SEMARVO-576422 format. One record per residue (C-alpha): residue in one letter; y, x, z. Coordinates in pm, 1 decimal. Layout:
<rs>
- milo_yy_xx_zz
- A_Y_X_Z $
...
</rs>
This chain:
<rs>
- milo_yy_xx_zz
- M_-3045.7_-622.4_1477.8 $
- T_-3419.3_-656.5_1424.5 $
- A_-3567.9_-330.6_1560.5 $
- E_-3664.3_-309.1_1937.6 $
- L_-3388.0_-137.4_2127.7 $
- H_-3511.4_133.2_2349.0 $
- R_-3152.2_194.3_2456.1 $
- K_-3012.6_-157.9_2551.1 $
- T_-2668.8_-84.0_2421.1 $
- Y_-2559.5_-318.9_2156.1 $
- A_-2274.1_-536.3_2026.0 $
- E_-2320.7_-910.3_2010.9 $
- V_-2111.9_-1053.3_1712.3 $
- H_-2061.1_-1432.5_1770.7 $
- I_-2014.3_-1587.7_1422.5 $
- P_-1933.8_-1929.8_1568.5 $
- N_-1634.7_-1757.8_1752.4 $
- L_-1525.9_-1607.1_1422.4 $
- K_-1525.2_-1949.3_1241.0 $
- F_-1339.0_-2094.4_1533.3 $
- N_-1072.4_-1833.9_1504.4 $
- I_-1023.8_-1905.6_1136.9 $
- D_-965.2_-2265.8_1190.7 $
- S_-735.0_-2190.0_1474.6 $
- L_-523.8_-1932.3_1269.6 $
- R_-505.0_-2170.9_969.0 $
- S_-359.8_-2444.6_1182.7 $
- V_-38.9_-2235.0_1226.7 $
- V_3.0_-2083.0_886.1 $
- A_249.9_-2235.7_656.2 $
- S_132.4_-2062.4_331.1 $
- D_-170.7_-2131.2_121.7 $
- F_-235.2_-1755.2_82.1 $
- F_-471.8_-1667.3_366.9 $
- C_-625.2_-1322.9_327.1 $
- P_-845.3_-1207.7_630.8 $
- M_-858.8_-827.3_649.7 $
- V_-1211.4_-700.5_648.4 $
- K_-1148.8_-337.9_615.7 $
- S_-1323.0_-70.5_818.0 $
- N_-1656.5_-271.7_810.3 $
- A_-1476.3_-580.6_924.6 $
- Y_-1303.3_-404.9_1210.6 $
- G_-1648.1_-284.6_1328.1 $
- H_-1810.4_-626.0_1319.1 $
- G_-2011.8_-577.3_1006.5 $
- D_-1859.6_-681.5_675.7 $
- Y_-2160.0_-855.6_522.8 $
- E_-2196.3_-1105.5_800.6 $
- V_-1819.1_-1157.4_853.1 $
- V_-1746.9_-1206.0_479.9 $
- K_-2050.3_-1445.0_453.1 $
- A_-1894.0_-1658.1_743.1 $
- L_-1561.1_-1650.8_586.4 $
- I_-1691.4_-1789.1_264.8 $
- E_-1872.0_-2050.3_440.3 $
- K_-1522.8_-2146.5_596.8 $
- G_-1372.2_-2172.6_253.4 $
- V_-1189.0_-1834.9_252.4 $
- T_-1151.2_-1726.8_-119.6 $
- I_-969.2_-1392.5_-68.2 $
- V_-1006.6_-1100.4_154.7 $
- G_-843.9_-755.0_196.5 $
- V_-980.8_-403.2_227.4 $
- A_-828.1_-43.2_238.4 $
- L_-1073.0_135.6_21.0 $
- V_-1236.2_75.6_-329.7 $
- E_-1559.4_176.9_-170.2 $
- E_-1523.9_-118.2_66.5 $
- A_-1452.2_-358.1_-224.9 $
- L_-1760.0_-217.9_-426.4 $
- R_-1992.6_-263.4_-124.2 $
- L_-1881.2_-627.9_-96.5 $
- R_-1963.6_-680.3_-464.7 $
- G_-2301.0_-512.5_-400.8 $
- Y_-2378.6_-773.3_-145.4 $
- G_-2347.8_-1038.0_-407.2 $
- F_-2001.9_-1181.9_-333.0 $
- S_-1924.2_-1212.7_-691.5 $
- D_-1656.7_-1491.0_-677.0 $
- L_-1466.7_-1353.1_-390.5 $
- N_-1121.2_-1233.4_-467.3 $
- I_-1089.8_-884.4_-311.5 $
- L_-757.7_-720.0_-272.5 $
- V_-756.3_-345.2_-217.4 $
- F_-450.4_-200.1_-37.7 $
- G_-469.6_169.2_-100.1 $
- S_-420.3_436.5_-362.4 $
- F_-610.3_444.3_-684.3 $
- K_-729.8_745.8_-896.0 $
- A_-844.9_704.7_-1259.7 $
- P_-1227.1_654.8_-1179.0 $
- A_-1150.0_402.6_-921.0 $
- V_-946.0_203.8_-1168.7 $
- A_-1235.5_184.5_-1407.0 $
- A_-1473.3_76.9_-1129.8 $
- M_-1238.8_-184.0_-1009.0 $
- V_-1185.5_-326.7_-1368.9 $
- Q_-1565.8_-329.1_-1402.6 $
- H_-1622.5_-523.1_-1094.6 $
- N_-1309.0_-755.3_-1107.5 $
- I_-1144.0_-617.5_-808.9 $
- T_-771.7_-675.4_-746.5 $
- P_-540.2_-382.8_-673.7 $
- V_-228.5_-383.5_-474.2 $
- I_-31.2_-130.4_-663.4 $
- S_233.8_85.7_-499.3 $
- Q_312.7_358.8_-774.0 $
- W_415.0_376.7_-1141.1 $
- C_128.0_608.1_-1206.7 $
- E_-120.0_356.8_-1077.1 $
- L_46.3_74.9_-1274.6 $
- E_11.1_275.9_-1594.6 $
- K_-356.7_339.3_-1526.5 $
- F_-445.9_-24.9_-1492.9 $
- T_-237.7_-102.9_-1799.1 $
- K_-422.4_145.9_-2009.4 $
- N_-762.5_18.1_-1895.3 $
- N_-698.2_-347.6_-1989.8 $
- T_-626.4_-539.4_-2303.4 $
- H_-602.7_-880.1_-2135.8 $
- Q_-417.4_-1036.2_-1836.6 $
- Y_-586.9_-848.2_-1557.9 $
- P_-459.1_-977.9_-1213.9 $
- V_-266.3_-728.2_-977.7 $
- H_-49.3_-744.0_-696.4 $
- I_247.5_-492.0_-618.3 $
- K_371.6_-360.9_-297.7 $
- F_730.7_-269.0_-184.3 $
- N_832.2_-24.8_79.0 $
- T_1074.3_-202.9_295.1 $
- G_1059.3_32.2_598.3 $
- M_703.8_128.7_666.1 $
- N_733.9_439.1_447.2 $
- R_360.1_476.0_368.8 $
- F_299.7_299.1_42.1 $
- G_520.5_87.7_-184.6 $
- F_767.8_81.4_-470.3 $
- M_1138.2_120.7_-365.3 $
- L_1363.5_-182.0_-387.8 $
- S_1563.3_4.0_-647.0 $
- E_1269.1_-11.5_-882.1 $
- A_1234.9_-392.1_-849.6 $
- L_1444.5_-470.0_-1174.7 $
- A_1243.4_-211.9_-1378.4 $
- L_913.3_-365.0_-1243.6 $
- S_1023.6_-716.3_-1333.4 $
- Q_1100.6_-613.9_-1685.8 $
- Y_778.5_-416.5_-1716.1 $
- F_562.3_-717.8_-1639.5 $
- K_766.4_-934.9_-1883.2 $
- K_714.7_-688.5_-2169.6 $
- Q_337.0_-622.9_-2147.0 $
- S_37.3_-839.1_-2164.6 $
- A_-234.6_-632.8_-2021.4 $
- L_-167.1_-717.1_-1650.8 $
- K_-79.8_-1037.4_-1477.2 $
- L_132.2_-1019.5_-1173.1 $
- C_-19.6_-1252.2_-903.7 $
- G_138.2_-1135.2_-581.9 $
- V_416.8_-927.5_-420.4 $
- A_352.6_-757.0_-77.8 $
- T_512.4_-554.4_184.3 $
- H_397.2_-427.5_528.5 $
- F_581.7_-484.7_861.0 $
- A_613.9_-159.0_1067.2 $
- N_677.9_-346.8_1385.8 $
- G_547.6_-701.4_1339.3 $
- E_571.1_-767.1_1723.7 $
- D_953.0_-821.5_1687.6 $
- F_921.5_-1057.3_1397.9 $
- G_1194.0_-1322.1_1423.6 $
- Q_1421.3_-1138.1_1647.9 $
- P_1777.1_-1132.2_1481.7 $
- K_1820.8_-764.1_1523.8 $
- G_1466.9_-663.2_1508.9 $
- F_1327.8_-423.8_1249.4 $
- S_1101.0_-686.8_1095.5 $
- Q_1393.8_-905.9_1027.5 $
- K_1553.6_-620.7_834.7 $
- Q_1242.1_-567.2_633.9 $
- M_1203.9_-950.6_570.6 $
- E_1565.0_-965.7_436.2 $
- K_1492.5_-691.9_187.6 $
- F_1170.0_-840.7_85.8 $
- L_1313.0_-1189.7_42.9 $
- S_1571.3_-1042.7_-197.0 $
- L_1299.4_-961.1_-444.2 $
- K_1213.5_-1327.5_-495.6 $
- K_1474.5_-1395.2_-764.3 $
- L_1315.7_-1120.4_-973.6 $
- F_956.5_-1236.5_-921.6 $
- P_972.3_-1619.2_-921.4 $
- E_656.2_-1831.1_-898.8 $
- V_455.4_-1535.5_-761.8 $
- T_297.0_-1534.9_-415.4 $
- F_472.0_-1327.7_-156.3 $
- H_263.3_-1197.2_136.7 $
- S_364.9_-998.0_437.1 $
- M_256.1_-1157.4_760.5 $
- N_-5.5_-955.2_974.0 $
- S_-129.7_-1073.5_1312.3 $
- P_162.3_-955.0_1519.7 $
- A_406.7_-1107.9_1286.9 $
- L_228.8_-1438.3_1265.1 $
- F_205.8_-1474.0_1652.8 $
- A_569.3_-1362.5_1684.5 $
- S_670.4_-1647.5_1458.0 $
- L_488.4_-1923.3_1660.3 $
- D_823.3_-2026.4_1832.5 $
- K_998.0_-1988.4_1512.4 $
- A_780.7_-2155.3_1252.5 $
- A_1060.2_-2181.8_998.4 $
- S_1096.7_-1800.8_984.3 $
- Q_761.2_-1756.1_822.5 $
- E_940.8_-1834.1_501.9 $
- N_614.5_-1972.0_355.5 $
- M_493.7_-1607.7_354.1 $
- G_127.4_-1535.3_269.0 $
- V_-73.6_-1421.8_571.4 $
- R_-303.3_-1120.4_610.1 $
- P_-448.8_-1157.4_956.0 $
- G_-658.3_-879.4_1098.9 $
- L_-690.5_-831.5_1468.3 $
- S_-671.4_-1209.2_1548.1 $
- V_-953.5_-1290.1_1319.6 $
- Y_-1186.2_-1104.0_1556.1 $
- G_-1039.4_-1291.2_1868.6 $
- S_-788.0_-1034.5_1996.4 $
- Y_-432.0_-1120.0_2051.0 $
- P_-153.7_-888.5_1926.6 $
- S_131.8_-791.4_2152.5 $
- V_455.6_-994.8_2086.3 $
- S_793.0_-861.4_2199.2 $
- D_958.4_-1180.4_2308.2 $
- A_680.4_-1442.7_2328.1 $
- Q_824.4_-1760.0_2505.9 $
- T_500.0_-1925.8_2564.7 $
- D_136.6_-1836.4_2625.8 $
- L_-5.9_-1729.3_2295.4 $
- S_-346.5_-1853.2_2390.8 $
- A_-230.1_-2201.6_2456.5 $
- Q_-74.0_-2212.6_2102.4 $
- V_-342.7_-2047.8_1912.5 $
- P_-679.4_-2036.3_2108.8 $
- L_-896.7_-1743.5_2001.3 $
- K_-1248.0_-1646.9_2109.8 $
- P_-1379.6_-1276.7_2118.1 $
- V_-1614.9_-1229.7_1839.0 $
- M_-1766.6_-914.3_1967.2 $
- T_-1914.5_-852.4_2319.6 $
- L_-2033.6_-493.0_2374.5 $
- K_-2326.5_-484.6_2627.8 $
- S_-2537.4_-218.6_2788.8 $
- E_-2738.5_-170.4_3113.8 $
- V_-2767.9_31.2_3427.1 $
- V_-3030.0_300.1_3376.0 $
- A_-2989.9_505.4_3689.8 $
- F_-2851.6_490.2_4040.7 $
- H_-2721.9_774.0_4257.8 $
- S_-2626.8_744.2_4628.9 $
- L_-2343.0_979.5_4703.5 $
- K_-2196.2_1095.9_5038.1 $
- A_-1825.1_1169.6_5094.2 $
- G_-1703.3_1476.9_4889.9 $
- D_-1974.8_1447.5_4613.8 $
- R_-1845.4_1470.8_4269.9 $
- V_-1928.7_1304.4_3933.4 $
- S_-1958.4_1420.4_3577.3 $
- Y_-1819.9_1733.6_3401.2 $
- G_-1555.2_1908.6_3578.1 $
- G_-1601.6_1706.9_3900.7 $
- T_-1278.3_1506.2_3827.9 $
- W_-1388.4_1211.1_4052.4 $
- K_-1479.1_1273.2_4419.5 $
- A_-1640.0_1012.3_4660.1 $
- D_-1414.8_929.5_4962.3 $
- G_-1716.7_780.9_5135.3 $
- P_-2062.4_662.6_5087.1 $
- S_-2093.6_543.8_4719.0 $
- V_-2344.5_408.5_4467.7 $
- I_-2292.1_529.7_4111.0 $
- G_-2456.9_372.7_3819.1 $
- T_-2522.1_541.8_3486.3 $
- I_-2473.5_350.5_3165.9 $
- P_-2610.7_466.8_2819.9 $
- I_-2294.8_475.9_2614.7 $
- G_-2052.0_758.9_2545.4 $
- Y_-1763.1_899.2_2337.0 $
- T_-2003.8_951.1_2034.6 $
- D_-2043.0_558.4_2044.5 $
- G_-1678.0_505.8_2038.0 $
- Y_-1625.7_473.2_2405.9 $
- S_-1344.1_716.6_2422.2 $
- R_-1311.6_1000.9_2678.2 $
- Q_-968.8_858.4_2742.6 $
- F_-1156.6_600.4_2969.0 $
- S_-1253.1_882.2_3205.4 $
- N_-1157.2_773.1_3555.9 $
- C_-955.5_462.3_3425.1 $
- G_-1189.6_243.7_3232.0 $
- V_-1379.1_-58.6_3372.7 $
- V_-1698.9_-251.7_3297.7 $
- L_-1812.0_-593.0_3410.9 $
- Y_-2109.4_-582.3_3644.5 $
- R_-2240.1_-879.4_3842.1 $
- G_-1915.0_-1067.1_3747.2 $
- Q_-1692.4_-798.8_3900.3 $
- L_-1486.2_-525.3_3737.2 $
- V_-1601.1_-183.5_3848.5 $
- P_-1431.0_142.4_3762.2 $
- V_-1554.1_427.3_3528.7 $
- V_-1563.6_739.4_3741.2 $
- G_-1579.6_1092.0_3614.9 $
- K_-1545.6_1222.8_3261.6 $
- V_-1693.1_1009.8_2980.9 $
- C_-1993.3_1202.9_2841.0 $
- M_-2117.9_1208.5_2489.1 $
- D_-2396.8_973.4_2566.5 $
- Y_-2320.8_826.8_2905.1 $
- I_-2054.8_697.2_3137.9 $
- M_-2084.4_651.1_3522.6 $
- V_-1943.3_363.9_3714.4 $
- N_-1878.5_305.9_4090.2 $
- L_-2089.9_0.7_4194.8 $
- T_-2020.6_28.8_4563.7 $
- S_-1801.4_-261.6_4617.4 $
- A_-1993.2_-491.2_4379.9 $
- L_-2329.0_-421.9_4549.3 $
- G_-2213.1_-440.9_4914.0 $
- D_-2512.8_-426.5_5125.2 $
- K_-2748.4_-512.0_4830.2 $
- E_-2942.3_-284.2_4607.2 $
- G_-2900.7_-261.2_4230.7 $
- A_-3177.6_-308.5_3983.4 $
- L_-3248.4_-91.3_3681.4 $
- G_-3190.8_-277.0_3360.0 $
- E_-2904.7_-498.1_3499.0 $
- E_-2654.2_-593.4_3223.8 $
- V_-2293.8_-467.0_3214.4 $
- I_-2031.2_-579.8_2970.7 $
- L_-1784.7_-312.5_2830.3 $
- F_-1568.2_-550.0_2652.9 $
- G_-1572.9_-900.3_2505.6 $
- Q_-1655.7_-1226.1_2704.2 $
- G_-1542.8_-1178.5_3054.8 $
- L_-1358.7_-839.7_2986.0 $
- S_-1108.1_-865.6_2693.8 $
- V_-1064.8_-576.7_2456.6 $
- E_-699.0_-588.9_2518.4 $
- N_-757.0_-550.5_2891.2 $
- L_-978.6_-243.6_2848.1 $
- S_-772.8_-70.2_2576.9 $
- G_-458.0_-121.4_2779.8 $
- R_-606.0_96.2_3062.0 $
- A_-620.6_417.4_2840.7 $
- D_-318.0_386.5_2616.6 $
- Q_-534.9_264.0_2335.5 $
- I_-510.5_-40.3_2108.7 $
- P_-786.4_-296.8_2046.7 $
- Y_-813.4_-177.6_1677.1 $
- E_-939.0_160.4_1809.3 $
- L_-1208.4_18.2_2028.5 $
- M_-1348.4_-223.9_1760.6 $
- T_-1331.5_20.3_1462.9 $
- T_-1453.5_335.6_1619.6 $
- M_-1775.1_203.6_1767.1 $
- G_-2048.6_424.4_1628.8 $
- R_-2344.1_358.0_1396.6 $
- R_-2577.7_417.1_1708.3 $
- V_-2457.8_86.4_1841.1 $
- P_-2651.2_-190.4_1672.3 $
- R_-2488.8_-528.4_1589.5 $
- K_-2680.3_-841.4_1693.7 $
- Y_-2551.0_-1147.3_1508.8 $
- I_-2532.9_-1475.4_1700.6 $
- H_-2515.7_-1772.0_1463.0 $
- N_-2551.4_-2064.7_1680.1 $
- E_-2305.3_-2177.4_1955.8 $
- C_-2426.0_-2140.8_2308.2 $
- P_-2361.2_-2439.9_2538.5 $
- R_-2081.4_-2249.9_2712.9 $
- D_-1898.1_-2204.0_2382.8 $
- K_-1924.4_-2569.0_2296.9 $
- E_-1785.6_-2655.6_2641.7 $
- E_-1496.1_-2418.4_2604.0 $
- S_-1400.9_-2562.9_2249.5 $
- T_-1395.0_-2921.9_2383.8 $
</rs>
């Protein structure tokens, strides 16, 4: 963020916190395969700055969802980075991937054949199996044919085998769905020996913390946790933050740009869905649903103001939200330009998203282009104190 902001609504992205999270996650990963997910513009944090930081931490492989995302990373100059694309591939995409040395995670025979035809040497690929997600992946019944296929041809080199948990939160539970998926996935190892197997997303990784052996040396593809947010875990026995400390990487900030003094019975925003039950002070914040602050937060969201949580009142507008500052102000007056935190340090993204039946992924990834990212590269004194 370099230009002067006339609307003081922006996201601070704390690179030292990102690096802290990488170290913290690595400390509980059994496998050498550690592939942070940087799809959707690094979960809204900015893929260039995030990937640059990951490389500085020694990360050699990242995952994206689209070929376009991988090509953008190559365009930044990340020429030595191994980039896995988890998606579907048409013929033009195959040619572009081969040209830029991008690794596909292949899920269909037609894709496999396209990559075979475009190569005359051992081009690295991964394959994905459907063990219950029913989105992408070869069926288990195709495993033997795939094993024989890779033995007979020389155009492709199989480097990895993947699957995707549909409910990683229950990983490790004897009768959980993830356990059923894992059993199916492990049955493939005899057909693909000496190949990296990877399946662990953030929920599965955290669900395995009390059951370290159940990771089965599986490769890890963390997403949400890289950015400092804890996944929900079905049967967590201990405090997740005590086992794997994480720091929020993004803090979404804005300011109060208007105050209104209301009397009992006055209403706020479109449709008048909120009514003051007594004298109230309402503040206006310049962020709205076009910026990714969903209308679902109407009358149920909160922001942090003067160290207190204050409620969002009335319908969230396209460009603005209104908050009830009455209790936070008490008998004092508010000042234009006072900072508010919409999520991040002091108000977790899990806390906010849970108030409106959302998930942290949505809040991070749907933040609009009108919200600039300001990158913080040096630890502030408070961060240093918290990490000691």
